[in-house]
N, C-alpha and C positions, 0 to 999 in steps of 0.2 A: 553258513552259520556253524559255529564251532560246537563241539559236543556238549561242553558245559553251559553253553547259552541256549541250547535247544530245549524247548519247553517240554516238561514231562507230560506224558499222556496220562489220562485218568479215565475212569469208568464210572457210570451211574451206579448208585447204591442198589443192591439186589432188592427185588420186591417193590421197587418204585412204580413200575407200570401197573401192578395190581392195586396199589393204593390209589393211583389216579383214577383208575376205572371205578374203584369204590366210591369216590365222589361223583363221577359221572353218572353211575347207575342209580343214584338217588332220584334222577329224573327218568324213571322207567319208561312211562308211556311215551314221552318225547323221544327217547332213544329207540323205542320199538318203532315208532312212526318214521324216524329217520332211516332205520334199516330197511323197512318196507319200501320207502321212496327210493333208496339207492338200488334195491333189487329191481324195482320197476324201471329206473332210469337205465340200468345195465341191460335189462331184457329188452327195453325199446331200441337201444343202440345195436345190440346183437341182432334183434329181429329185423331191423331195417336193413342191416348189412346182408342178412340171409335172404331177405325178400328181393334183393337185387337180381339174384339168379332167376327168380320166377318173373321178375319184371322184364328182364332182357329176353330170356328163352320162351316165355309164354306169351308176352304181350307186344314186345317191340320187334324182335326178329321175324315173327310171322307176318307182320305188316309191311316188311320191306318188299318192294316190287309190286304190291297189290294196288290196283288202279283206284279202287273205291273202298279204302279200309274202314272198318268200324272202330271208331274212337272211343266208344262208350266203355268197353272193358278196361282200356288203358287208363282212362280218366278215373274209373272206380279204383283201379289199383294205386294210382297216384294219390287219391283221396285217403285210401287205407294207409299208405306210407306216411302221408301227412299226419294222420292221426297217431301213428306210432311216434313220430317226431314230437308231436304235441304232448303226449303222455310223458316222454322223456324230459322235455323242457319243463313241464309243470312239476314233475317229480323232483327235478334238480332244484328248481326255485324253492319248493316247499321244504326240502331237507336242509337247504342252506339257511332258510328263514328260521327253522326250528333249532338249527345249530347255535344261532345267536343267543337264544334263551338258555340253552344248556351250557354254552361256554361261559356267559356272564354269571349264570347261577352257580356254576362250579367254582369259579374263581372268587365269587362273593363268599361262598362257604369256606373256602381254603383261607382267604384273608381273615374272615371272622375268627376262625379257629386259631389261626396263626397269631393274631393279635391278642386274642384271650389267653392263649398259652404264654405269650410274651409277658403278659401282666403277672403271671405266676412265677416267672423265673427269678432266681435270687440275684441280688446285686453283684454277686461274683461274676455271673455271666457277662453283664454289661461292663464290668471292669476289665474283663479279659478279651472282649470282642470289639473291633472297631465299629463305631456307629454307622459309618458310611456303608460298611459291608452288611450290616443288619438291614439298612434301608434298601440295599440292592435286592433283598428278598422280596420286597413289596413292589419293586419296579421291574428290573430286568428279568428276574426269575419268573415272576408271574406273567410277564409279557411273552416270554418264550413258551410258557405253558398254554397261554391263551391261543397262540398260533397253532399249537399242536392239536388242541381240542377242536378248534373251529376249522382248521384246514388239514393238518397232517393226518390225524387218525381217520377222519371221514374219507380223505382222498386215497389213503392206502387201502381202506376196506372197499371203497368204490372201484378202485383200480384192480383189486383182486377179483371182485365179482365180474367186472368187465372182461378181465382176462379169461376167467373161467367160462363165462358165457361165449366168448369168441372161440375158445378151444373146443367147446361142445358143438358149436356151429360148424367149425371146420371139420371135426370128426363126422358130422352129419353129411358133409359134402364130399370129403375125400380123406381117407385114412392115410394113404401114402404121403400126400402133400402136408398133412398135419404132422406126420413123423419127421418130415423134412424141416418144417418149421421149428419143432421141439429140439432137434439136434442143434440147429443154429442157435436157438434160445439158450441152450446149456452153455455154449461158448460165450454168449452175450452175459450170462449171469456170472460166470467165472471172472470176466473182466470187470464188471461192475462191482462185484463183491470185494475185489481187491481195492478198488478206489474208495468205496464207502467205508470199509473197515478202518481205513486211515483217517478219512475226514471226520467220521464219528467221534473218534477218540479226541481229535483236536477241538471239535466243537465243545466237548465236555470241558477241556482245559480252558477254552475261551471264556466260559461262564465264571470260572474261578478267577481268572485274571481280571475280568470285568468288575467283579465285586471288589478286588484288591484296588483297582484304579479309582473306583467310586469312593471307597473308604479314604484313600489318600486325598482326593480332591475335597471331600467334605471337611476332613481335618485341616487342610490348607486354607480353605475359605474361612473356617472359624478362627484360625490363628494368623489371619493375614496381617494384622497389626504387629503381631510379634515378629513375624518373618521380616517386615520392613524395618522395624526398630533395630534388629540385629543384622540387617543387610544380608539376609539369607536367600535372597531371591534366586541367585545362581545355584546355590546348593539345593534348594527346594526344586528348581527347574531340572537339575541333574537327577535327582531322586525320582521325579515324575517321569522324566524320559526313560529311565531304566524300567519303570513298571509299564509304561505305555509301549516300550519296545517288546516286552514279553507278551503283552496283549496283541501287538501287532503280529508277532511271529505266530502265536496260536491262531489268531483270526485268519492270517493270510494262508497258513497251511491248510486250515479247515476249508476256506472258501475256494482255494486253488483246486483241491480234490473235488469239493462239492460242485463247482461251476463247470467242470469238464464232464460231469456224469451225463447230463442230458444231451450235450453234443455227441458224445461217444455212442449213447443209446440211439440217438436220432440217426446218425450216419450209418451205424450197423443195421438199423431198421430199413434204411434206403437200400443198403446192399442186399438184404434179404428180399425186399420188394423186387429189385431188378432180377435177382437170381430166380425168384418164383415166377416172375413174368416170363423169363427166357425158358425155363424148364417147362412151365405150364403151356407156353405157346408151342414149344417143340412137341410136347405130348399130344396136344390137341390137333396139330397139323399131321402128325404121324398116324393118328387114329388109334393110339394105344388106349386100352380101356381104363376105366377109373371105377373105384368102389368106395363107398362110404356107408354110414349107418342107414342112409336112406335107400341104399341099393347100389347095383352096379350098372355101368353104362359108359358111353363116351364122355370125355371131358368137354363140356360145352363152353361157349364164350361166357355165358351167364355165370356158370360155376367158377370159372377162372377169375372173373371180376369180383365175385363175392369172396373168393379166397384171398385175393389181393387186399380187398378192403379189411377182411377179418384179420389178416396177418398184422396189419397196422394197429388194429384194435387189441391184438394180443401183445405185440411188442412195446407199444407206446406206454401202457400201464407199468411195465418193468422200469422204464426211465422215470416215470412219475413216482413210483414207490421208492426208487433210489434217491430222488431229489428230496422227497418228504422224509426219508429216513434220516437225513442230515438234521432236518429241523426237529425230528423226533429225538435224536440224541441230545440236542441243545435243550429241548424241553425236559428230558429226563434228567439232564444235569441240573438245570434249575429246580425241578421238583425235588431232586435229591437234597439240594441245599435247603429248600423249604421244609422238607420232612426232617432234615437234620436239626433244624431249629425247633420244630414241633416235638422232637423226640428228646430234647434237652430235659434233664430232670428238673421238676418243679421245685419251687421253694419248699424245703422240708419244715413243716411247722411242728407237729408233735405235741403242741400245747393243748391243754383242755381247760385251763382257768380262764374265765371271762370277766369282763368289766361290766359292772351293773350299777344303777343308781340305787341309793338307800336313803332312808330317813333315819336320823339319830334322835335318840331321846335326850332328855336334859342332862343325863349323866355323861353324854358324849361318847358312850361306849356301846350301848344297846342299839342295834340297828336292824332295819327291816327292808327288804328288797322292794322297790316300787317300779312302775313302768313309766314314770314321768321324771323330768330333769329336776333335781333338787339342789345340785351344787355339790353333793357328797357322793363319792364313789367307793366301791368296794370290789375286791377280787372274789369271785365266786368259784369255788372248787366244784368238780363234778361229784355226783352222788357217791357216797362211799369213801371219799377222800377227806380226811380231817386234818391234813397237813402234817402228819407224822412222818411221811416219806421224806420230805425235805429235811426234817430234823434228823432223821436217821442218816441221811447222806452227809450231814455235817460231821459225824464221827469219824468219817474217813479222811478228813482233812488234817492238816498239821495242827498242833495244839493251839497256836495263835489264831489260825483261820477258823478253827472249830469254835473257839470262844466267841469270835466276831459273829459267826452264823448262829450260834445258840442265843446270844443277846438279841439278835434280830427277831428271832422267834418269840423270845420272852417279852419284847417291847411292842410286838404287833398287837393291834386291837382286833380281837377275833371273836365271833359269835360263839355261844356255848357249844354248838355242834361242830365247830371247826371249819365250816364251809364258807363263811364270809369273813374276809379280812379287810379293814378299813384302808383305803388308799391314802397313805400319809407321805409317800416319797422317800422312804427309808431305803437307801441303795447301798449294797455291800459287795465288794469283790473278796473272794476267798480262794487263795491259792490259784489265781488265774494265769494260765500260760496259754499263749495264742500266737499263731503265725499264719499269714495268708497262704503260705506253703508250709507243710508240716516240718520240713527240714530247716526252716528259717524263722525261728520265733521272734515275734516283734515285742511281746510282753513276757516277762519272765517272773513267774510265781508272785503276782501282785495280790496283796491284801490291804484293803482299806475300807472305810465306811463313810457315808454321808448321812447325817441325821436329817429328819424331816424339816423342811424350810430352810436348810443351810444353802448358802451360795458357795459352791466349790469351784475353784479355779484350777485349771490344769496348764502349767507353763513348762517350757523346755524347748530345746533346739528342734529344728525340723527333723522328723524322723524319730523323735523320742517316744512316740506312741500315743500322743494325746488324742488325735482323731480316731485311732483304733479303739480307745477306751469308750467313746460315745458310739462307735459302730457296734460294739458288743452289748451295750446297754439296750439299744433298740433292736437287737438281733438281725442287723444286716448280715452279720456272720455270728456263728455260735462258737463258744469257747471250746478248746480241745481238752483242757485239764482245769480242774477246779470248777466253781460255780459262781454265778452272779445272783444275789438275792434282792428282790424288790418287795419290801414290806414282809420279809421272811420267806418269800416264795421264789423258787428258782425261776429265772426268766425263761429257761427252756420248757417250763411247764405252762407258761402263759401263751395263749394264742397271739400270734404276731399282730393281727389287726387291733386287738384290744390293748396289747402292750404299747403299740405306736399311737393309739388313741390317747393314751395317758401321757404321752411325751410330746411337747411342742419342740420342733427343731428349726433353727435358723442356720442355714449353711453358708459357708464362705462364698460358694459359687451360686449365684442367683439365677433361677430359671423362671421367666415370665412367659405366659402363654398368650397366644392371639386372642384378643378379646378386650373388653373395657377394663379400666382400672378396678372398677367394682367387682367384676368377675374374678380378677386376679386375687383380690383380697378375700373374696368369698371362697376361693379354693381351699382355704383352711377349714371351712365349715360350710358345706354345700347348701344347707338349709338356713343359713344366716340371713337375716333381713338386711335391708339397706341401712337401717338405723344402726344395726349391730356392727356392720362394716365401717360406717363413718365413725362410730364410737372407738373402734379399734385403731382407726387412722389417727384419730385425735390423741389417743393414749400414747401412741408411738411417735407423735408430732409429724406425722406424714400428711395430715390434713392441709396444712398451709400450702405446700407446693402443689398438691393435687388440685386444689380449687383454682390455682393459677394456670392450669392446663387449658387448652382450647375448649374442651367440653367437660371440664372438671372430672368427676368420677365416672362420666360416661365417654371419656376419651379412649378411643380404641388404640390398643398397643399392638404393634407387629414386630416381627424380627427380634424376638426376645426383649422387647422394650428398648429397641435401638435408639429411639429419640429421647431417652431419659439418661441422666448421668448415672454413674455407677452408684453413687450414694443415694439417689432417688430410687433406684431399683431395689437397693438393699432395704430402704424404709418400707417399701411395699411388701417385701418379703417379711419383714418384722411385723407388720400390721397383719399379714396373713396368719402368722403364729398367734398373734393376740386374739383374733376373732375366734380361734379354735378354743381359747380359754382352757388350756391343758393344765393338769395338776403339776406337772414337772416340765422343765425346760432344758434344752440343749442349745447353747449358743456357740457355734463353731466359727470363730473369727467373725462374728456378726457385725462388728463395726470396723473391720479392717479397711473397707473401701470408702469410709466416710472421713471427711476432713475433721481436724480437731475441733473447729467451731461447731460443725453439725453434730459431732459426736456428743458434745455437752448437752445439746437439745435432745438427741435420741436417748442418751443415758438416763435423763430424767423420766422419759416415758417408760423406758425399760425397767427402771427401779420400781416404778408403780406396777408394771407387769409382773415383776419377779416376786413381789410381796406375798409372803405365805406359801411360796412354792419352793421345791427343791430345784436348784439351778446348777447346771454344769456349764462353766465358761471356759472356752479355749481361746487364749489370746497371746499374741506376740507383743502387743502394746501393753506393757505391764502397768501403765497408769490406769488402765480400765479394770484391774483386778485388785486394787488396793483395798476396797471396801468388802472383799470376799471374806466369809467366815473362815474358810480353810483354803490355803493355797498349797497345792501339791507340785513338787518339781520332779519332772520325769527326765531320766537320762538313759538312752538306749534300752527303753522298755522296763526300767526299774524305778521305783519311787525312792529318791534320795533325800528328799526333805519334805516336811509337812508341818504346817502351822499357819498362824495369821501373818499378815504383812509385817506387823511390828515384831513378832516373834522371830520371823525369818531374817529380818533386817538385823536384829540383835545377835542372831546366831553367826552372822557374817560368813555364810557359806555360799553355796552355788547361787542361790536367789539373790543374795546381796551383790554378788559379782555381776549378775545379769542386770539387776535394777540400777546399779551405779554405772553400768556400761564398761565395767572392767572386762567383762566376757560378753561376746555377741551371741544372740539367740541362734544365729545361723552357724 
């Protein structure tokens, strides 16, 4: 493998282990019980190995050559040894059973927190991260973490305790032989450390490459029709092969080093076993003395057998720890990615103005806040805010923009104390400059206004900034310069949930969820009754095709409504906006996927839906915007024309060129 193709090695983020154990230790008494059981299991294993000395030297050897031996003491010793094994077996079973609850509980807590945090992330995060890679956090990354919690961490702790118990037992029997074992173990650790250090880094890299492959596969599956239409099967295959090759190299390197760890440890353990048997046998036959923590004396057969058994109990855990260390590195890599998602900055709101229901007096201007739905809404400022702050900010704008902002304040219907402002749908852009990256502005010093109840159409070539305008109105992104006023209030001062409650949005890309047609319509208003959902479908002329489905409104949709045509999916999306009954609407290419005949039917329903509301329409099909009150033509982030259809046609400018086909929208 060439240097440029060799996968880069990576490390888990610092502090990851501490954060994992922070979740695990929420189950304190279960963890405590697991620790006790592991200690009992290790003690039982070491005790049974240590008892071999007494079993051989005290009970078995004295019976050799005796004509009528007394078997009772030996049977009692065997029963005692059996009890030790039983305690070890029960402790092992109990802590493994307890680990299931700890493991699943911990993963549930992490998934819950991760998903809850994901709901608070800004749209920018999902625009800049592949969806398949995000999904990998919930599948591959959590699965490696599950294995670490249920297997690796307990196994490493158990192995460490077992090795410690074996070491103490060997010291009890023979200090010189224990030193011999330790010297050999140091050599073993040096070899294993070199192997593990390389495999661990590649396991971390493997998790990142796996997320990249998942993201590409998810993207390819969603775009399979496009791939086939443009005959890009071979190009897509090559792209996948390159990503899969990187995953292959990372995985193969990790597993090559990981898989040789246990054989190396095992074979070196056998070498130690043979050396210990040869040296021990020679010492025992020569009559050289032995000493341990239990005292000094000759090296007996029972002592030698116990030492041989304990040496295996001491060396084997080193191999087990080494094997689990690779899994731990994978888990830490996965956990690092999970925590990276959970550490992403949440969507910054900063708004304090809320949306409330109000009752209006006969004069249409005096209002009172109520706790029931009235059909009238108002913006409610926090206590102490009478709206002068936004007015003061207007004086920092250019003269033209300041005039637009001041008129918005003057024309707003506001309570005497300035805290309540009637929601009318007055939207104004004042000196707005914005770019998805600060060094590349998409909108340049935009100033315009939409009066309450107007239908505003945004037209222009792809990339002119039409969708960006609507993204700024609902605060998917915040402006970098200037301000957007909604009924005289800066949208930055309005809480995002309340702002978006006031706006119904129908996007060009329709997303339907697994569930019934009724559920998908009700998504616009979760407490809507069946009757309200049906009324919304009738309003948007979706009722006809829905009733022709196998189970009507109770037909279950799966796979993003794959059984429906694009037009039918869009009709359900429009009905979803209708049931929300929002004071203002944004229609982003809402009829782009509907044929001309269906569009006429839908347009009639949409006209009823748009009546009395401020509506922003983005459209490539210019026939759909003819009846708009104001049409704004955008070009490279600037408004170059504004007026009604007839006015712009008479102007014979860019709109005229677009409408007559002299210039294409693209």
